[in-house]
C-alpha positions as CSV (number, residue, x, y, z in Angstrom):
1,X,110.6,-58.4,-51.9
2,X,114.4,-58.2,-51.7
3,X,115.3,-57.6,-47.9
4,X,119.0,-58.5,-48.8
5,X,120.3,-55.8,-50.8
6,X,123.3,-54.1,-49.2
7,X,123.7,-56.8,-46.7
8,X,127.0,-58.6,-46.1
9,X,127.2,-62.4,-45.7
10,X,130.2,-64.9,-44.9
11,X,130.0,-68.0,-46.8
12,X,132.2,-70.9,-45.9
13,X,133.2,-73.5,-48.4
14,X,132.4,-71.2,-51.3
15,X,134.8,-72.6,-53.9
16,X,132.2,-75.3,-55.3
17,X,128.8,-76.6,-55.1
18,X,126.2,-75.3,-52.6
19,X,128.6,-72.5,-51.1
20,X,129.4,-71.2,-54.6
21,X,125.7,-71.2,-55.7
22,X,124.9,-69.5,-52.7
23,X,127.5,-66.7,-53.2
24,X,126.0,-66.3,-56.9
25,X,122.2,-66.1,-55.9
26,X,123.2,-63.6,-52.8
27,X,125.2,-61.5,-55.3
28,X,122.3,-61.5,-57.7
29,X,120.3,-59.8,-54.9
30,X,122.8,-57.4,-54.2
31,X,124.4,-58.9,-51.0
32,X,128.1,-58.1,-50.4
33,X,130.0,-61.2,-49.9
34,X,133.3,-62.6,-48.0
35,X,133.9,-65.7,-49.3
36,X,136.0,-68.3,-47.5
37,X,137.4,-71.9,-48.5
38,X,140.8,-73.5,-48.9
39,X,141.7,-72.8,-52.5
40,X,142.9,-69.2,-53.1
41,X,142.8,-69.2,-56.7
42,X,139.4,-70.4,-57.0
43,X,137.9,-68.0,-54.6
44,X,139.7,-65.1,-56.5
45,X,138.0,-66.4,-59.7
46,X,134.7,-66.6,-58.4
47,X,134.7,-63.1,-56.6
48,X,136.2,-61.6,-59.9
49,X,133.4,-63.0,-61.9
50,X,130.6,-61.9,-59.2
51,X,132.1,-58.5,-59.2
52,X,131.8,-58.0,-62.7
53,X,128.2,-59.6,-63.3
54,X,126.8,-58.2,-60.3
55,X,128.7,-55.2,-59.1
56,X,128.7,-56.4,-55.3
57,X,131.5,-56.3,-53.2
58,X,133.5,-59.3,-52.9
59,X,136.3,-60.2,-50.6
60,X,138.0,-63.8,-50.1
61,X,139.7,-65.2,-47.3
62,X,141.6,-68.5,-48.0
63,X,141.9,-70.6,-44.9
64,X,140.9,-74.2,-43.4
65,X,138.0,-73.7,-41.0
66,X,139.6,-76.8,-38.9
67,X,142.4,-74.1,-38.1
68,X,141.0,-72.1,-34.9
69,X,143.8,-69.8,-35.2
70,X,143.2,-69.0,-39.0
71,X,139.4,-68.5,-38.1
72,X,140.3,-66.1,-35.1
73,X,142.8,-64.1,-37.4
74,X,139.8,-63.9,-40.2
75,X,137.4,-62.5,-38.2
76,X,139.7,-59.8,-36.5
77,X,140.7,-58.8,-40.1
78,X,136.8,-58.0,-41.0
79,X,135.9,-54.4,-41.3
80,X,132.5,-54.9,-42.4
81,X,129.4,-55.9,-40.2
82,X,128.4,-59.2,-40.5
83,X,124.7,-59.6,-41.3
84,X,124.5,-63.4,-42.4
85,X,126.8,-66.2,-41.8
86,X,126.5,-69.3,-44.1
87,X,128.2,-72.0,-42.2
88,X,128.5,-74.5,-45.4
89,X,131.9,-75.9,-45.3
90,X,131.5,-79.5,-44.6
91,X,132.2,-83.1,-46.0
92,X,131.9,-86.9,-45.7
93,X,134.9,-89.2,-45.9
94,X,134.4,-92.9,-46.5
95,X,131.4,-95.3,-45.9
96,X,133.2,-97.8,-43.9
97,X,131.4,-99.3,-40.9
98,X,132.5,-98.3,-37.2
99,X,134.8,-101.6,-36.9
100,X,136.9,-100.6,-39.9
101,X,136.8,-97.0,-40.5
102,X,140.1,-94.8,-40.3
103,X,140.6,-92.1,-37.4
104,X,141.9,-89.9,-39.9
105,X,138.7,-89.5,-41.9
106,X,137.0,-89.3,-38.3
107,X,138.9,-86.6,-37.5
108,X,138.4,-84.4,-40.6
109,X,134.7,-84.9,-40.4
110,X,134.5,-84.0,-36.8
111,X,137.1,-81.0,-37.3
112,X,135.3,-79.6,-40.3
113,X,131.4,-80.2,-39.8
114,X,131.4,-79.7,-35.9
115,X,134.4,-77.8,-34.7
116,X,134.9,-75.6,-37.8
117,X,131.1,-74.4,-37.8
118,X,131.6,-73.8,-34.0
119,X,134.6,-71.6,-34.4
120,X,133.0,-69.3,-36.8
121,X,129.8,-69.2,-34.8
122,X,131.5,-68.6,-31.6
123,X,133.4,-65.7,-33.1
124,X,130.9,-64.0,-35.4
125,X,127.8,-64.5,-33.0
126,X,129.1,-61.9,-30.4
127,X,129.3,-59.5,-33.2
128,X,125.9,-59.8,-34.3
129,X,124.7,-59.9,-30.5
130,X,126.4,-56.5,-29.9
131,X,124.2,-55.0,-32.9
132,X,121.1,-57.4,-31.9
133,X,120.7,-58.3,-35.7
134,X,122.1,-61.1,-37.9
135,X,121.4,-64.6,-39.2
136,X,123.4,-67.7,-38.9
137,X,122.5,-70.2,-41.5
138,X,123.9,-73.8,-40.9
139,X,124.2,-76.2,-43.9
140,X,123.1,-79.5,-42.5
141,X,121.9,-82.8,-44.1
142,X,119.1,-85.3,-43.7
143,X,122.0,-87.2,-42.2
144,X,121.0,-85.1,-39.2
145,X,117.7,-86.7,-39.0
146,X,118.3,-90.1,-39.8
147,X,121.4,-92.2,-39.4
148,X,122.5,-94.9,-41.5
149,X,124.9,-98.1,-41.7
150,X,128.3,-96.5,-43.1
151,X,127.8,-92.9,-41.6
152,X,128.5,-93.6,-38.1
153,X,130.4,-90.2,-37.7
154,X,128.9,-88.5,-40.5
155,X,125.8,-88.8,-39.6
156,X,127.1,-88.0,-35.9
157,X,128.4,-84.7,-37.1
158,X,125.2,-83.8,-39.0
159,X,123.1,-84.5,-35.8
160,X,125.5,-82.5,-33.9
161,X,124.9,-79.6,-36.4
162,X,121.2,-80.2,-35.8
163,X,121.8,-79.8,-32.1
164,X,124.0,-76.6,-32.4
165,X,121.5,-74.9,-34.3
166,X,119.1,-75.3,-31.9
167,X,121.2,-74.7,-29.0
168,X,122.5,-71.5,-30.7
169,X,119.0,-70.4,-31.3
170,X,118.1,-70.8,-27.6
171,X,121.4,-69.1,-26.6
172,X,120.4,-66.0,-28.6
173,X,116.7,-66.1,-27.3
174,X,115.5,-62.7,-26.5
175,X,117.6,-61.1,-29.2
176,X,116.7,-60.4,-33.0
177,X,119.4,-62.6,-34.1
178,X,117.8,-65.6,-36.4
179,X,119.2,-69.0,-36.6
180,X,118.4,-71.6,-39.1
181,X,119.2,-74.9,-40.8
182,X,119.0,-76.2,-44.4
183,X,119.1,-80.1,-44.7
184,X,119.6,-81.5,-48.1
185,X,119.2,-85.2,-49.2
186,X,121.1,-86.3,-52.3
187,X,122.6,-83.3,-54.1
188,X,125.0,-83.6,-57.0
189,X,128.0,-81.7,-56.1
190,X,131.7,-82.5,-55.6
191,X,130.4,-84.1,-52.2
192,X,130.5,-87.7,-53.4
193,X,133.9,-87.3,-55.1
194,X,135.6,-86.0,-51.8
195,X,133.6,-89.0,-50.0
196,X,135.3,-91.5,-52.1
197,X,138.6,-89.8,-52.3
198,X,138.2,-88.7,-56.0
199,X,136.9,-92.0,-57.4
200,X,134.6,-90.5,-60.1
201,X,133.0,-93.9,-60.9
202,X,132.0,-94.6,-57.3
203,X,130.6,-90.8,-57.0
204,X,128.6,-91.3,-60.0
205,X,126.9,-94.2,-58.9
206,X,125.5,-92.5,-56.0
207,X,123.3,-90.4,-58.5
208,X,123.0,-93.2,-61.0
209,X,119.0,-93.9,-62.3
210,X,117.7,-90.6,-60.3
211,X,117.5,-87.1,-60.8
212,X,119.2,-85.5,-57.7
213,X,119.0,-82.3,-56.3
214,X,121.7,-79.7,-57.6
215,X,123.5,-76.9,-55.9
216,X,120.9,-74.3,-57.3
217,X,118.2,-76.2,-55.4
218,X,119.6,-75.9,-52.0
219,X,121.3,-72.3,-52.7
220,X,117.5,-70.6,-53.5
221,X,116.3,-72.1,-50.2
222,X,119.2,-70.8,-48.3
223,X,118.3,-67.4,-50.0
224,X,114.5,-67.9,-49.3
225,X,115.4,-68.2,-45.4
226,X,117.7,-65.6,-45.5
227,X,115.0,-63.3,-47.3
228,X,112.1,-63.7,-44.7
229,X,110.7,-60.9,-42.8
230,X,112.9,-60.1,-39.9
231,X,110.5,-61.4,-37.3
232,X,110.3,-64.8,-39.3
233,X,112.8,-67.6,-38.2
234,X,112.8,-70.6,-40.2
235,X,114.8,-73.3,-37.8
236,X,115.1,-76.0,-40.5
237,X,114.2,-77.4,-43.9
238,X,114.6,-80.8,-45.2
239,X,114.7,-81.3,-48.8
240,X,115.0,-84.6,-50.8
241,X,114.8,-85.3,-54.7
242,X,111.3,-86.9,-55.3
243,X,113.1,-90.0,-55.9
244,X,114.4,-89.9,-52.4
245,X,112.1,-90.7,-49.2
246,X,114.6,-91.1,-46.3
247,X,118.7,-91.9,-46.4
248,X,118.3,-95.4,-47.5
249,X,115.1,-95.0,-49.7
250,X,115.9,-94.0,-53.1
251,X,114.3,-95.1,-56.1
252,X,116.4,-95.8,-59.1
253,X,115.3,-96.2,-62.9
254,X,117.2,-99.2,-64.1
């Protein structure tokens, strides 16, 4: 049953990967979209395609979720009631150990994965609370359930997303607002290219010898979570490719 038709969803980080695919699958269900990201032309291209293919309303807003003022201006500009907020924007930078990692990489991850998510949750949740309806879906990671060497800050940020999700649900206890998280393992998107500063060879090695998840796999789960009956709240889902059993246990065919 499609319970999503006619609703309005904000998706952050919608210019590629999981965010873009989630936008496509929501549009196929008749969801009107507000897509955000840093690449304005890319957002406009995606919006044009989705409008033409699915006939839904699609608005775009190009800004960086790390910018608190830009987040505030974006929310003030909204004219539609927001039914779903998908906090998808996030990234990893580097795999350096704690004793040699760069402060700049740490700042980018903390500001995007934690503070950016918090800014929009802080600004959108009161609007949902006023209407006593809505759904916040945070895209976390299996790194939010298990730490590993070389991920000291990335895993910390995703543990924070898990804590934020759980605390947000408790802060909204007694309302009809749902709060969920989706925690993917290895997904082949631009993620690894960003992590390795555009080094395509290093990025490809992450997925070498296995069949990783793809953006479609995670987007389908996000849509499933959003499409549950109003009394059902899925707090988290952990998704691995079959070749992966933990952050560090990955079977590769030689």
